[in-house]
C-alpha positions, 0 to 999 in steps of 0.5 A: 499501499502506498500513500494515505491508505496505509494510515486509513486502515490504521485508523478504521482497525483502531476506530473498530478496536476501540468500539468493541471495547467500548462494547464490552464495557470498558472505559477506552479512548484514541491516545492523540495521534495514534503514538506518532508524538512524544510522550503519546505511546500505544493506539488506545488506553483502555482500564481493564478491571484488575489491570488498570490502564493498559497501553495498547498499540494495533496493527492491522496486517494482512497476516501475522506470524502469530497467527499461525501459532495460535489457530486452533488455540485459544491462547499462546505464550510465548517466551523471549530469552531473559525476559517475562513470557507473553500472552496472546489471546483472540480478542473477543476471548479477553472480552470475555473475561473481563464480561465473567469478571464483571459478572462475577463481582 
């Protein structure tokens, strides 16, 4: 993609993710200038119960390498050398966890 198309695609996907987070009852907002300005890292900021304010980086790609590892599974855990493990799960699964936590409270 060339020109303004990638920026438009990225902004559109950020808005879609923001809407999903808000529909799940989470407080979420877009970060000014979508993380491209100093002092404003990330694309979104969401308040997740139990985690607090979390900065979210949104990427819109045709295919990401993690997809193949996650396919057919509910959770992917990556362990970089000398770093804490990372968890990757579908956004819908995260939203279900948040809803279950709200119902439990």
